[in-house]
Structure formats: C-alpha cells, structure tokens
Chimera marker file (.cmm) of the C-alpha trace (Angstrom):
<marker_set name="trace">
<marker id="1" x="2.418" y="14.453" z="-5.023" r="1" g="1" b="0" radius="0.5"/>
<marker id="2" x="3.630" y="11.366" z="-3.421" r="1" g="1" b="0" radius="0.5"/>
<marker id="3" x="6.370" y="9.237" z="-5.061" r="1" g="1" b="0" radius="0.5"/>
<marker id="4" x="5.572" y="5.280" z="-5.308" r="1" g="1" b="0" radius="0.5"/>
<marker id="5" x="8.845" y="3.713" z="-3.774" r="1" g="1" b="0" radius="0.5"/>
<marker id="6" x="9.844" y="0.638" z="-4.818" r="1" g="1" b="0" radius="0.5"/>
<marker id="7" x="12.196" y="-2.441" z="-3.947" r="1" g="1" b="0" radius="0.5"/>
<marker id="8" x="14.830" y="-2.979" z="-6.633" r="1" g="1" b="0" radius="0.5"/>
<marker id="9" x="13.131" y="-6.593" z="-6.789" r="1" g="1" b="0" radius="0.5"/>
<marker id="10" x="10.042" y="-4.759" z="-8.312" r="1" g="1" b="0" radius="0.5"/>
<marker id="11" x="11.558" y="-1.801" z="-9.894" r="1" g="1" b="0" radius="0.5"/>
<marker id="12" x="13.118" y="-4.639" z="-12.536" r="1" g="1" b="0" radius="0.5"/>
<marker id="13" x="9.994" y="-6.097" z="-13.006" r="1" g="1" b="0" radius="0.5"/>
<marker id="14" x="8.263" y="-2.931" z="-14.105" r="1" g="1" b="0" radius="0.5"/>
<marker id="15" x="8.345" y="-0.719" z="-17.081" r="1" g="1" b="0" radius="0.5"/>
<marker id="16" x="8.497" y="2.960" z="-15.877" r="1" g="1" b="0" radius="0.5"/>
<marker id="17" x="11.928" y="4.139" z="-14.803" r="1" g="1" b="0" radius="0.5"/>
<marker id="18" x="12.489" y="5.431" z="-11.254" r="1" g="1" b="0" radius="0.5"/>
<marker id="19" x="12.893" y="9.433" z="-10.350" r="1" g="1" b="0" radius="0.5"/>
<marker id="20" x="13.237" y="11.277" z="-6.938" r="1" g="1" b="0" radius="0.5"/>
<marker id="21" x="11.978" y="14.444" z="-7.725" r="1" g="1" b="0" radius="0.5"/>
<marker id="22" x="8.099" y="15.254" z="-6.160" r="1" g="1" b="0" radius="0.5"/>
<marker id="23" x="6.561" y="17.274" z="-4.417" r="1" g="1" b="0" radius="0.5"/>
<marker id="24" x="5.592" y="16.449" z="-0.763" r="1" g="1" b="0" radius="0.5"/>
<marker id="25" x="2.287" y="15.002" z="-0.347" r="1" g="1" b="0" radius="0.5"/>
<marker id="26" x="-0.321" y="15.435" z="2.870" r="1" g="1" b="0" radius="0.5"/>
<marker id="27" x="-0.325" y="11.786" z="2.681" r="1" g="1" b="0" radius="0.5"/>
<marker id="28" x="2.776" y="10.905" z="2.323" r="1" g="1" b="0" radius="0.5"/>
<marker id="29" x="4.983" y="8.245" z="0.242" r="1" g="1" b="0" radius="0.5"/>
<marker id="30" x="3.934" y="4.953" z="-0.627" r="1" g="1" b="0" radius="0.5"/>
<marker id="31" x="6.294" y="1.633" z="-0.519" r="1" g="1" b="0" radius="0.5"/>
<marker id="32" x="6.033" y="-1.380" z="-2.620" r="1" g="1" b="0" radius="0.5"/>
<marker id="33" x="7.425" y="-5.253" z="-2.756" r="1" g="1" b="0" radius="0.5"/>
<marker id="34" x="6.949" y="-7.780" z="-4.824" r="1" g="1" b="0" radius="0.5"/>
<marker id="35" x="7.239" y="-11.548" z="-3.292" r="1" g="1" b="0" radius="0.5"/>
<marker id="36" x="5.642" y="-15.194" z="-3.542" r="1" g="1" b="0" radius="0.5"/>
<marker id="37" x="3.553" y="-16.952" z="-1.900" r="1" g="1" b="0" radius="0.5"/>
<marker id="38" x="2.871" y="-20.765" z="-2.971" r="1" g="1" b="0" radius="0.5"/>
<marker id="39" x="4.908" y="-19.802" z="-6.290" r="1" g="1" b="0" radius="0.5"/>
<marker id="40" x="2.177" y="-17.087" z="-6.783" r="1" g="1" b="0" radius="0.5"/>
<marker id="41" x="3.394" y="-13.521" z="-7.225" r="1" g="1" b="0" radius="0.5"/>
<marker id="42" x="2.002" y="-10.803" z="-4.429" r="1" g="1" b="0" radius="0.5"/>
<marker id="43" x="2.880" y="-6.999" z="-4.280" r="1" g="1" b="0" radius="0.5"/>
<marker id="44" x="2.161" y="-5.155" z="-0.876" r="1" g="1" b="0" radius="0.5"/>
<marker id="45" x="2.045" y="-1.468" z="-0.871" r="1" g="1" b="0" radius="0.5"/>
<marker id="46" x="2.666" y="0.213" z="2.403" r="1" g="1" b="0" radius="0.5"/>
<marker id="47" x="1.887" y="4.297" z="3.214" r="1" g="1" b="0" radius="0.5"/>
<marker id="48" x="4.947" y="5.604" z="4.712" r="1" g="1" b="0" radius="0.5"/>
<marker id="49" x="3.472" y="8.018" z="8.023" r="1" g="1" b="0" radius="0.5"/>
<marker id="50" x="0.360" y="5.723" z="8.538" r="1" g="1" b="0" radius="0.5"/>
<marker id="51" x="1.379" y="2.159" z="7.748" r="1" g="1" b="0" radius="0.5"/>
<marker id="52" x="-1.891" y="1.328" z="5.948" r="1" g="1" b="0" radius="0.5"/>
<marker id="53" x="-1.264" y="-1.484" z="3.314" r="1" g="1" b="0" radius="0.5"/>
<marker id="54" x="-2.968" y="-2.535" z="-0.074" r="1" g="1" b="0" radius="0.5"/>
<marker id="55" x="-2.534" y="-6.167" z="-0.501" r="1" g="1" b="0" radius="0.5"/>
<marker id="56" x="-2.285" y="-7.375" z="-4.470" r="1" g="1" b="0" radius="0.5"/>
<marker id="57" x="-2.255" y="-11.353" z="-4.899" r="1" g="1" b="0" radius="0.5"/>
<marker id="58" x="-2.917" y="-13.435" z="-7.882" r="1" g="1" b="0" radius="0.5"/>
<marker id="59" x="-0.734" y="-10.908" z="-9.912" r="1" g="1" b="0" radius="0.5"/>
<marker id="60" x="1.156" y="-11.629" z="-13.202" r="1" g="1" b="0" radius="0.5"/>
<marker id="61" x="3.737" y="-9.217" z="-14.932" r="1" g="1" b="0" radius="0.5"/>
<marker id="62" x="1.212" y="-7.626" z="-17.054" r="1" g="1" b="0" radius="0.5"/>
<marker id="63" x="-0.997" y="-6.591" z="-14.240" r="1" g="1" b="0" radius="0.5"/>
<marker id="64" x="1.612" y="-4.630" z="-12.756" r="1" g="1" b="0" radius="0.5"/>
<marker id="65" x="4.047" y="-3.522" z="-15.868" r="1" g="1" b="0" radius="0.5"/>
<marker id="66" x="2.761" y="0.090" z="-15.418" r="1" g="1" b="0" radius="0.5"/>
<marker id="67" x="3.061" y="0.120" z="-11.890" r="1" g="1" b="0" radius="0.5"/>
<marker id="68" x="0.880" y="3.547" z="-11.093" r="1" g="1" b="0" radius="0.5"/>
<marker id="69" x="-2.251" y="2.750" z="-12.894" r="1" g="1" b="0" radius="0.5"/>
<marker id="70" x="-1.938" y="-1.056" z="-10.938" r="1" g="1" b="0" radius="0.5"/>
<marker id="71" x="-1.376" y="0.710" z="-7.372" r="1" g="1" b="0" radius="0.5"/>
<marker id="72" x="-4.138" y="3.191" z="-7.756" r="1" g="1" b="0" radius="0.5"/>
<marker id="73" x="-6.621" y="0.208" z="-8.735" r="1" g="1" b="0" radius="0.5"/>
<marker id="74" x="-5.460" y="-1.495" z="-5.861" r="1" g="1" b="0" radius="0.5"/>
<marker id="75" x="-5.773" y="1.070" z="-3.352" r="1" g="1" b="0" radius="0.5"/>
<marker id="76" x="-9.169" y="1.807" z="-4.816" r="1" g="1" b="0" radius="0.5"/>
<marker id="77" x="-10.038" y="-1.431" z="-3.822" r="1" g="1" b="0" radius="0.5"/>
<marker id="78" x="-8.540" y="-1.537" z="-0.141" r="1" g="1" b="0" radius="0.5"/>
<marker id="79" x="-10.043" y="1.615" z="0.315" r="1" g="1" b="0" radius="0.5"/>
<marker id="80" x="-13.619" y="0.506" z="-0.526" r="1" g="1" b="0" radius="0.5"/>
<marker id="81" x="-13.097" y="-2.730" z="1.377" r="1" g="1" b="0" radius="0.5"/>
<marker id="82" x="-12.721" y="-0.603" z="4.434" r="1" g="1" b="0" radius="0.5"/>
<marker id="83" x="-15.752" y="1.369" z="3.841" r="1" g="1" b="0" radius="0.5"/>
<marker id="84" x="-14.021" y="4.651" z="2.519" r="1" g="1" b="0" radius="0.5"/>
<marker id="85" x="-16.499" y="6.889" z="1.343" r="1" g="1" b="0" radius="0.5"/>
<marker id="86" x="-16.501" y="8.003" z="-2.473" r="1" g="1" b="0" radius="0.5"/>
<marker id="87" x="-15.240" y="11.601" z="-1.465" r="1" g="1" b="0" radius="0.5"/>
<marker id="88" x="-12.319" y="10.046" z="0.473" r="1" g="1" b="0" radius="0.5"/>
<marker id="89" x="-11.299" y="7.466" z="-2.229" r="1" g="1" b="0" radius="0.5"/>
<marker id="90" x="-11.726" y="10.753" z="-5.295" r="1" g="1" b="0" radius="0.5"/>
<marker id="91" x="-9.356" y="12.684" z="-3.056" r="1" g="1" b="0" radius="0.5"/>
<marker id="92" x="-6.927" y="10.249" z="-2.607" r="1" g="1" b="0" radius="0.5"/>
<marker id="93" x="-6.318" y="9.132" z="-6.170" r="1" g="1" b="0" radius="0.5"/>
<marker id="94" x="-6.438" y="12.536" z="-7.379" r="1" g="1" b="0" radius="0.5"/>
<marker id="95" x="-3.094" y="12.924" z="-5.404" r="1" g="1" b="0" radius="0.5"/>
<marker id="96" x="-1.817" y="9.793" z="-6.828" r="1" g="1" b="0" radius="0.5"/>
<marker id="97" x="-2.975" y="9.758" z="-10.175" r="1" g="1" b="0" radius="0.5"/>
<marker id="98" x="0.403" y="11.085" z="-11.641" r="1" g="1" b="0" radius="0.5"/>
<marker id="99" x="3.080" y="9.960" z="-8.874" r="1" g="1" b="0" radius="0.5"/>
<marker id="100" x="6.438" y="9.133" z="-9.978" r="1" g="1" b="0" radius="0.5"/>
<marker id="101" x="8.348" y="6.150" z="-9.251" r="1" g="1" b="0" radius="0.5"/>
<marker id="102" x="10.971" y="5.977" z="-7.002" r="1" g="1" b="0" radius="0.5"/>
<marker id="103" x="13.538" y="3.348" z="-5.178" r="1" g="1" b="0" radius="0.5"/>
<marker id="104" x="13.059" y="2.706" z="-1.628" r="1" g="1" b="0" radius="0.5"/>
<marker id="105" x="15.020" y="4.619" z="0.707" r="1" g="1" b="0" radius="0.5"/>
<marker id="106" x="13.316" y="4.730" z="4.197" r="1" g="1" b="0" radius="0.5"/>
<marker id="107" x="14.660" y="1.779" z="5.979" r="1" g="1" b="0" radius="0.5"/>
<marker id="108" x="12.516" y="1.971" z="8.689" r="1" g="1" b="0" radius="0.5"/>
<marker id="109" x="9.436" y="1.493" z="6.561" r="1" g="1" b="0" radius="0.5"/>
<marker id="110" x="11.071" y="-0.961" z="4.327" r="1" g="1" b="0" radius="0.5"/>
<marker id="111" x="11.643" y="-2.932" z="7.877" r="1" g="1" b="0" radius="0.5"/>
<marker id="112" x="7.437" y="-2.496" z="8.381" r="1" g="1" b="0" radius="0.5"/>
<marker id="113" x="6.805" y="-3.444" z="4.706" r="1" g="1" b="0" radius="0.5"/>
<marker id="114" x="8.979" y="-7.083" z="5.382" r="1" g="1" b="0" radius="0.5"/>
<marker id="115" x="6.967" y="-7.435" z="8.726" r="1" g="1" b="0" radius="0.5"/>
<marker id="116" x="3.392" y="-7.151" z="7.034" r="1" g="1" b="0" radius="0.5"/>
<marker id="117" x="4.628" y="-9.379" z="4.194" r="1" g="1" b="0" radius="0.5"/>
<marker id="118" x="5.187" y="-11.974" z="7.257" r="1" g="1" b="0" radius="0.5"/>
<marker id="119" x="2.088" y="-10.635" z="8.571" r="1" g="1" b="0" radius="0.5"/>
<marker id="120" x="-0.037" y="-11.351" z="5.654" r="1" g="1" b="0" radius="0.5"/>
<marker id="121" x="1.742" y="-14.996" z="4.835" r="1" g="1" b="0" radius="0.5"/>
<marker id="122" x="0.636" y="-16.371" z="8.282" r="1" g="1" b="0" radius="0.5"/>
<marker id="123" x="-2.493" y="-14.951" z="8.487" r="1" g="1" b="0" radius="0.5"/>
<marker id="124" x="-3.020" y="-16.446" z="4.655" r="1" g="1" b="0" radius="0.5"/>
<marker id="125" x="-1.558" y="-19.564" z="5.985" r="1" g="1" b="0" radius="0.5"/>
<marker id="126" x="-4.122" y="-19.613" z="9.210" r="1" g="1" b="0" radius="0.5"/>
<marker id="127" x="-7.183" y="-18.461" z="7.167" r="1" g="1" b="0" radius="0.5"/>
<marker id="128" x="-6.952" y="-21.512" z="4.672" r="1" g="1" b="0" radius="0.5"/>
<marker id="129" x="-3.965" y="-21.323" z="2.131" r="1" g="1" b="0" radius="0.5"/>
<marker id="130" x="-3.847" y="-19.341" z="-0.783" r="1" g="1" b="0" radius="0.5"/>
<marker id="131" x="-5.985" y="-20.481" z="-2.886" r="1" g="1" b="0" radius="0.5"/>
<marker id="132" x="-9.036" y="-20.449" z="-0.015" r="1" g="1" b="0" radius="0.5"/>
<marker id="133" x="-8.555" y="-17.280" z="1.597" r="1" g="1" b="0" radius="0.5"/>
<marker id="134" x="-10.725" y="-14.321" z="1.609" r="1" g="1" b="0" radius="0.5"/>
<marker id="135" x="-8.329" y="-11.487" z="0.023" r="1" g="1" b="0" radius="0.5"/>
<marker id="136" x="-10.254" y="-8.735" z="0.994" r="1" g="1" b="0" radius="0.5"/>
<marker id="137" x="-10.459" y="-9.741" z="4.962" r="1" g="1" b="0" radius="0.5"/>
<marker id="138" x="-6.818" y="-10.363" z="4.843" r="1" g="1" b="0" radius="0.5"/>
<marker id="139" x="-5.973" y="-6.729" z="3.982" r="1" g="1" b="0" radius="0.5"/>
<marker id="140" x="-8.731" y="-5.688" z="6.261" r="1" g="1" b="0" radius="0.5"/>
<marker id="141" x="-6.763" y="-7.746" z="9.379" r="1" g="1" b="0" radius="0.5"/>
<marker id="142" x="-3.693" y="-6.483" z="8.089" r="1" g="1" b="0" radius="0.5"/>
<marker id="143" x="-4.576" y="-2.593" z="8.621" r="1" g="1" b="0" radius="0.5"/>
<marker id="144" x="-6.640" y="-3.271" z="11.840" r="1" g="1" b="0" radius="0.5"/>
<marker id="145" x="-3.498" y="-4.886" z="13.353" r="1" g="1" b="0" radius="0.5"/>
<marker id="146" x="-1.274" y="-2.708" z="15.921" r="1" g="1" b="0" radius="0.5"/>
<marker id="147" x="1.941" y="-1.984" z="15.061" r="1" g="1" b="0" radius="0.5"/>
<marker id="148" x="4.655" y="-0.782" z="17.230" r="1" g="1" b="0" radius="0.5"/>
<marker id="149" x="6.071" y="1.846" z="14.789" r="1" g="1" b="0" radius="0.5"/>
<marker id="150" x="2.848" y="3.732" z="14.938" r="1" g="1" b="0" radius="0.5"/>
<marker id="151" x="2.594" y="3.582" z="18.777" r="1" g="1" b="0" radius="0.5"/>
<marker id="152" x="0.361" y="0.315" z="18.518" r="1" g="1" b="0" radius="0.5"/>
<marker id="153" x="-2.428" y="1.853" z="17.095" r="1" g="1" b="0" radius="0.5"/>
<marker id="154" x="-3.370" y="0.313" z="13.696" r="1" g="1" b="0" radius="0.5"/>
<marker id="155" x="-2.813" y="1.547" z="9.823" r="1" g="1" b="0" radius="0.5"/>
<marker id="156" x="-6.978" y="2.031" z="9.488" r="1" g="1" b="0" radius="0.5"/>
<marker id="157" x="-7.256" y="4.519" z="12.731" r="1" g="1" b="0" radius="0.5"/>
<marker id="158" x="-4.018" y="6.230" z="11.514" r="1" g="1" b="0" radius="0.5"/>
<marker id="159" x="-5.131" y="6.605" z="7.730" r="1" g="1" b="0" radius="0.5"/>
<marker id="160" x="-8.238" y="7.943" z="8.868" r="1" g="1" b="0" radius="0.5"/>
<marker id="161" x="-6.711" y="10.315" z="11.239" r="1" g="1" b="0" radius="0.5"/>
<marker id="162" x="-4.224" y="11.747" z="8.445" r="1" g="1" b="0" radius="0.5"/>
<marker id="163" x="-7.314" y="11.971" z="6.034" r="1" g="1" b="0" radius="0.5"/>
<marker id="164" x="-9.412" y="13.950" z="8.640" r="1" g="1" b="0" radius="0.5"/>
<marker id="165" x="-6.580" y="16.206" z="9.266" r="1" g="1" b="0" radius="0.5"/>
<marker id="166" x="-5.666" y="16.743" z="5.637" r="1" g="1" b="0" radius="0.5"/>
<marker id="167" x="-9.253" y="17.741" z="4.885" r="1" g="1" b="0" radius="0.5"/>
<marker id="168" x="-9.565" y="19.916" z="7.308" r="1" g="1" b="0" radius="0.5"/>
<marker id="169" x="-6.445" y="21.550" z="6.427" r="1" g="1" b="0" radius="0.5"/>
<marker id="170" x="-7.912" y="21.772" z="2.878" r="1" g="1" b="0" radius="0.5"/>
<marker id="171" x="-10.973" y="23.416" z="4.094" r="1" g="1" b="0" radius="0.5"/>
<marker id="172" x="-9.660" y="26.222" z="6.308" r="1" g="1" b="0" radius="0.5"/>
<link id1="1" id2="2" r="1" g="1" b="0" radius="0.2"/>
<link id1="2" id2="3" r="1" g="1" b="0" radius="0.2"/>
<link id1="3" id2="4" r="1" g="1" b="0" radius="0.2"/>
<link id1="4" id2="5" r="1" g="1" b="0" radius="0.2"/>
<link id1="5" id2="6" r="1" g="1" b="0" radius="0.2"/>
<link id1="6" id2="7" r="1" g="1" b="0" radius="0.2"/>
<link id1="7" id2="8" r="1" g="1" b="0" radius="0.2"/>
<link id1="8" id2="9" r="1" g="1" b="0" radius="0.2"/>
<link id1="9" id2="10" r="1" g="1" b="0" radius="0.2"/>
<link id1="10" id2="11" r="1" g="1" b="0" radius="0.2"/>
<link id1="11" id2="12" r="1" g="1" b="0" radius="0.2"/>
<link id1="12" id2="13" r="1" g="1" b="0" radius="0.2"/>
<link id1="13" id2="14" r="1" g="1" b="0" radius="0.2"/>
<link id1="14" id2="15" r="1" g="1" b="0" radius="0.2"/>
<link id1="15" id2="16" r="1" g="1" b="0" radius="0.2"/>
<link id1="16" id2="17" r="1" g="1" b="0" radius="0.2"/>
<link id1="17" id2="18" r="1" g="1" b="0" radius="0.2"/>
<link id1="18" id2="19" r="1" g="1" b="0" radius="0.2"/>
<link id1="19" id2="20" r="1" g="1" b="0" radius="0.2"/>
<link id1="20" id2="21" r="1" g="1" b="0" radius="0.2"/>
<link id1="21" id2="22" r="1" g="1" b="0" radius="0.2"/>
<link id1="22" id2="23" r="1" g="1" b="0" radius="0.2"/>
<link id1="23" id2="24" r="1" g="1" b="0" radius="0.2"/>
<link id1="24" id2="25" r="1" g="1" b="0" radius="0.2"/>
<link id1="25" id2="26" r="1" g="1" b="0" radius="0.2"/>
<link id1="26" id2="27" r="1" g="1" b="0" radius="0.2"/>
<link id1="27" id2="28" r="1" g="1" b="0" radius="0.2"/>
<link id1="28" id2="29" r="1" g="1" b="0" radius="0.2"/>
<link id1="29" id2="30" r="1" g="1" b="0" radius="0.2"/>
<link id1="30" id2="31" r="1" g="1" b="0" radius="0.2"/>
<link id1="31" id2="32" r="1" g="1" b="0" radius="0.2"/>
<link id1="32" id2="33" r="1" g="1" b="0" radius="0.2"/>
<link id1="33" id2="34" r="1" g="1" b="0" radius="0.2"/>
<link id1="34" id2="35" r="1" g="1" b="0" radius="0.2"/>
<link id1="35" id2="36" r="1" g="1" b="0" radius="0.2"/>
<link id1="36" id2="37" r="1" g="1" b="0" radius="0.2"/>
<link id1="37" id2="38" r="1" g="1" b="0" radius="0.2"/>
<link id1="38" id2="39" r="1" g="1" b="0" radius="0.2"/>
<link id1="39" id2="40" r="1" g="1" b="0" radius="0.2"/>
<link id1="40" id2="41" r="1" g="1" b="0" radius="0.2"/>
<link id1="41" id2="42" r="1" g="1" b="0" radius="0.2"/>
<link id1="42" id2="43" r="1" g="1" b="0" radius="0.2"/>
<link id1="43" id2="44" r="1" g="1" b="0" radius="0.2"/>
<link id1="44" id2="45" r="1" g="1" b="0" radius="0.2"/>
<link id1="45" id2="46" r="1" g="1" b="0" radius="0.2"/>
<link id1="46" id2="47" r="1" g="1" b="0" radius="0.2"/>
<link id1="47" id2="48" r="1" g="1" b="0" radius="0.2"/>
<link id1="48" id2="49" r="1" g="1" b="0" radius="0.2"/>
<link id1="49" id2="50" r="1" g="1" b="0" radius="0.2"/>
<link id1="50" id2="51" r="1" g="1" b="0" radius="0.2"/>
<link id1="51" id2="52" r="1" g="1" b="0" radius="0.2"/>
<link id1="52" id2="53" r="1" g="1" b="0" radius="0.2"/>
<link id1="53" id2="54" r="1" g="1" b="0" radius="0.2"/>
<link id1="54" id2="55" r="1" g="1" b="0" radius="0.2"/>
<link id1="55" id2="56" r="1" g="1" b="0" radius="0.2"/>
<link id1="56" id2="57" r="1" g="1" b="0" radius="0.2"/>
<link id1="57" id2="58" r="1" g="1" b="0" radius="0.2"/>
<link id1="58" id2="59" r="1" g="1" b="0" radius="0.2"/>
<link id1="59" id2="60" r="1" g="1" b="0" radius="0.2"/>
<link id1="60" id2="61" r="1" g="1" b="0" radius="0.2"/>
<link id1="61" id2="62" r="1" g="1" b="0" radius="0.2"/>
<link id1="62" id2="63" r="1" g="1" b="0" radius="0.2"/>
<link id1="63" id2="64" r="1" g="1" b="0" radius="0.2"/>
<link id1="64" id2="65" r="1" g="1" b="0" radius="0.2"/>
<link id1="65" id2="66" r="1" g="1" b="0" radius="0.2"/>
<link id1="66" id2="67" r="1" g="1" b="0" radius="0.2"/>
<link id1="67" id2="68" r="1" g="1" b="0" radius="0.2"/>
<link id1="68" id2="69" r="1" g="1" b="0" radius="0.2"/>
<link id1="69" id2="70" r="1" g="1" b="0" radius="0.2"/>
<link id1="70" id2="71" r="1" g="1" b="0" radius="0.2"/>
<link id1="71" id2="72" r="1" g="1" b="0" radius="0.2"/>
<link id1="72" id2="73" r="1" g="1" b="0" radius="0.2"/>
<link id1="73" id2="74" r="1" g="1" b="0" radius="0.2"/>
<link id1="74" id2="75" r="1" g="1" b="0" radius="0.2"/>
<link id1="75" id2="76" r="1" g="1" b="0" radius="0.2"/>
<link id1="76" id2="77" r="1" g="1" b="0" radius="0.2"/>
<link id1="77" id2="78" r="1" g="1" b="0" radius="0.2"/>
<link id1="78" id2="79" r="1" g="1" b="0" radius="0.2"/>
<link id1="79" id2="80" r="1" g="1" b="0" radius="0.2"/>
<link id1="80" id2="81" r="1" g="1" b="0" radius="0.2"/>
<link id1="81" id2="82" r="1" g="1" b="0" radius="0.2"/>
<link id1="82" id2="83" r="1" g="1" b="0" radius="0.2"/>
<link id1="83" id2="84" r="1" g="1" b="0" radius="0.2"/>
<link id1="84" id2="85" r="1" g="1" b="0" radius="0.2"/>
<link id1="85" id2="86" r="1" g="1" b="0" radius="0.2"/>
<link id1="86" id2="87" r="1" g="1" b="0" radius="0.2"/>
<link id1="87" id2="88" r="1" g="1" b="0" radius="0.2"/>
<link id1="88" id2="89" r="1" g="1" b="0" radius="0.2"/>
<link id1="89" id2="90" r="1" g="1" b="0" radius="0.2"/>
<link id1="90" id2="91" r="1" g="1" b="0" radius="0.2"/>
<link id1="91" id2="92" r="1" g="1" b="0" radius="0.2"/>
<link id1="92" id2="93" r="1" g="1" b="0" radius="0.2"/>
<link id1="93" id2="94" r="1" g="1" b="0" radius="0.2"/>
<link id1="94" id2="95" r="1" g="1" b="0" radius="0.2"/>
<link id1="95" id2="96" r="1" g="1" b="0" radius="0.2"/>
<link id1="96" id2="97" r="1" g="1" b="0" radius="0.2"/>
<link id1="97" id2="98" r="1" g="1" b="0" radius="0.2"/>
<link id1="98" id2="99" r="1" g="1" b="0" radius="0.2"/>
<link id1="99" id2="100" r="1" g="1" b="0" radius="0.2"/>
<link id1="100" id2="101" r="1" g="1" b="0" radius="0.2"/>
<link id1="101" id2="102" r="1" g="1" b="0" radius="0.2"/>
<link id1="102" id2="103" r="1" g="1" b="0" radius="0.2"/>
<link id1="103" id2="104" r="1" g="1" b="0" radius="0.2"/>
<link id1="104" id2="105" r="1" g="1" b="0" radius="0.2"/>
<link id1="105" id2="106" r="1" g="1" b="0" radius="0.2"/>
<link id1="106" id2="107" r="1" g="1" b="0" radius="0.2"/>
<link id1="107" id2="108" r="1" g="1" b="0" radius="0.2"/>
<link id1="108" id2="109" r="1" g="1" b="0" radius="0.2"/>
<link id1="109" id2="110" r="1" g="1" b="0" radius="0.2"/>
<link id1="110" id2="111" r="1" g="1" b="0" radius="0.2"/>
<link id1="111" id2="112" r="1" g="1" b="0" radius="0.2"/>
<link id1="112" id2="113" r="1" g="1" b="0" radius="0.2"/>
<link id1="113" id2="114" r="1" g="1" b="0" radius="0.2"/>
<link id1="114" id2="115" r="1" g="1" b="0" radius="0.2"/>
<link id1="115" id2="116" r="1" g="1" b="0" radius="0.2"/>
<link id1="116" id2="117" r="1" g="1" b="0" radius="0.2"/>
<link id1="117" id2="118" r="1" g="1" b="0" radius="0.2"/>
<link id1="118" id2="119" r="1" g="1" b="0" radius="0.2"/>
<link id1="119" id2="120" r="1" g="1" b="0" radius="0.2"/>
<link id1="120" id2="121" r="1" g="1" b="0" radius="0.2"/>
<link id1="121" id2="122" r="1" g="1" b="0" radius="0.2"/>
<link id1="122" id2="123" r="1" g="1" b="0" radius="0.2"/>
<link id1="123" id2="124" r="1" g="1" b="0" radius="0.2"/>
<link id1="124" id2="125" r="1" g="1" b="0" radius="0.2"/>
<link id1="125" id2="126" r="1" g="1" b="0" radius="0.2"/>
<link id1="126" id2="127" r="1" g="1" b="0" radius="0.2"/>
<link id1="127" id2="128" r="1" g="1" b="0" radius="0.2"/>
<link id1="128" id2="129" r="1" g="1" b="0" radius="0.2"/>
<link id1="129" id2="130" r="1" g="1" b="0" radius="0.2"/>
<link id1="130" id2="131" r="1" g="1" b="0" radius="0.2"/>
<link id1="131" id2="132" r="1" g="1" b="0" radius="0.2"/>
<link id1="132" id2="133" r="1" g="1" b="0" radius="0.2"/>
<link id1="133" id2="134" r="1" g="1" b="0" radius="0.2"/>
<link id1="134" id2="135" r="1" g="1" b="0" radius="0.2"/>
<link id1="135" id2="136" r="1" g="1" b="0" radius="0.2"/>
<link id1="136" id2="137" r="1" g="1" b="0" radius="0.2"/>
<link id1="137" id2="138" r="1" g="1" b="0" radius="0.2"/>
<link id1="138" id2="139" r="1" g="1" b="0" radius="0.2"/>
<link id1="139" id2="140" r="1" g="1" b="0" radius="0.2"/>
<link id1="140" id2="141" r="1" g="1" b="0" radius="0.2"/>
<link id1="141" id2="142" r="1" g="1" b="0" radius="0.2"/>
<link id1="142" id2="143" r="1" g="1" b="0" radius="0.2"/>
<link id1="143" id2="144" r="1" g="1" b="0" radius="0.2"/>
<link id1="144" id2="145" r="1" g="1" b="0" radius="0.2"/>
<link id1="145" id2="146" r="1" g="1" b="0" radius="0.2"/>
<link id1="146" id2="147" r="1" g="1" b="0" radius="0.2"/>
<link id1="147" id2="148" r="1" g="1" b="0" radius="0.2"/>
<link id1="148" id2="149" r="1" g="1" b="0" radius="0.2"/>
<link id1="149" id2="150" r="1" g="1" b="0" radius="0.2"/>
<link id1="150" id2="151" r="1" g="1" b="0" radius="0.2"/>
<link id1="151" id2="152" r="1" g="1" b="0" radius="0.2"/>
<link id1="152" id2="153" r="1" g="1" b="0" radius="0.2"/>
<link id1="153" id2="154" r="1" g="1" b="0" radius="0.2"/>
<link id1="154" id2="155" r="1" g="1" b="0" radius="0.2"/>
<link id1="155" id2="156" r="1" g="1" b="0" radius="0.2"/>
<link id1="156" id2="157" r="1" g="1" b="0" radius="0.2"/>
<link id1="157" id2="158" r="1" g="1" b="0" radius="0.2"/>
<link id1="158" id2="159" r="1" g="1" b="0" radius="0.2"/>
<link id1="159" id2="160" r="1" g="1" b="0" radius="0.2"/>
<link id1="160" id2="161" r="1" g="1" b="0" radius="0.2"/>
<link id1="161" id2="162" r="1" g="1" b="0" radius="0.2"/>
<link id1="162" id2="163" r="1" g="1" b="0" radius="0.2"/>
<link id1="163" id2="164" r="1" g="1" b="0" radius="0.2"/>
<link id1="164" id2="165" r="1" g="1" b="0" radius="0.2"/>
<link id1="165" id2="166" r="1" g="1" b="0" radius="0.2"/>
<link id1="166" id2="167" r="1" g="1" b="0" radius="0.2"/>
<link id1="167" id2="168" r="1" g="1" b="0" radius="0.2"/>
<link id1="168" id2="169" r="1" g="1" b="0" radius="0.2"/>
<link id1="169" id2="170" r="1" g="1" b="0" radius="0.2"/>
<link id1="170" id2="171" r="1" g="1" b="0" radius="0.2"/>
<link id1="171" id2="172" r="1" g="1" b="0" radius="0.2"/>
</marker_set>
C-alpha cells in the first residue's frame, strides 16, 4: 500500500495525522502540495516512480480536509481523462483506498513536484488564465511533457509501462 506523502503546508490544512508505516506498493508513493494561482488554491499530486501528476484546481478546504478520498477522486478523474480502462482504474484505486498519510521525504520527487507546479502555472497562463483554461487539457499536457528525471520520457508512458509490468507480475 502506498503512502500519500504531503508537504508541511498541506499537512497543516488536513484532518489526517501523518504515519510513515506502510507496505511497499508496486506503484510507489504519491506526493502532494498545495499552492495558489491567482489567489485560488490548487493541489498537485505526483507519483514518485513515474512522475504522473493529478492536478486539482478550484479547491476549498472542505474538499480536501479528508485528503485520501479527495486524492482518489482526483486520480480517478485524471486516469479517465487519459483514457485508462475501467479495469486499470479499479486496480489502481484498489491499491490506494486505505493509504496512510505521511510527510514528504524524497527531495528528488519534491523537486519534480515543484517543477510540475511551475509548468502548470505557465500552461494555465498560456491557455487563457485560471478562469478560462481547460483543466483536463492541462493535466494531459503535464503528463505528456518529457522530464529529465525519467530519462526524457513522459509520465503517461511511464505510468502505462509500470501498470503493464505490475499486471503481468500479478498474473504470473
């Protein structure tokens, strides 16, 4: 079971208390950070091994006080936007439904998270600003943008390959 690792800023806003105990997950841990764009709160979640992101915008504190159900909802929307099949979505959510919350630890992933936030802000400006852009298109662009930490491949390719490897390992 993965851990949802949050930055101190996001941990201060939620009701869940951090725990760092979990069994290793085939999909790795997720990281989350809260930030603002044009005085509106947004949360970006990123998968540690694949750097696959799920961006949540127009959020208010009541949406994410219980962060794990909120994360699962945002992840489901992102996976559907990327045309993952319902079997894959159910498999992923099955691994994440009871995930604990912990503190962010991996500096490389935090750096990639901050990089993706900067990318998101510039993409939002480029696509008409906070109130005018297509949020699902921003999510898709973020996940299809190559990144150096994953060998200049994109997060969607990495997530698809990771899922294929996990599913094959589960069927053997």
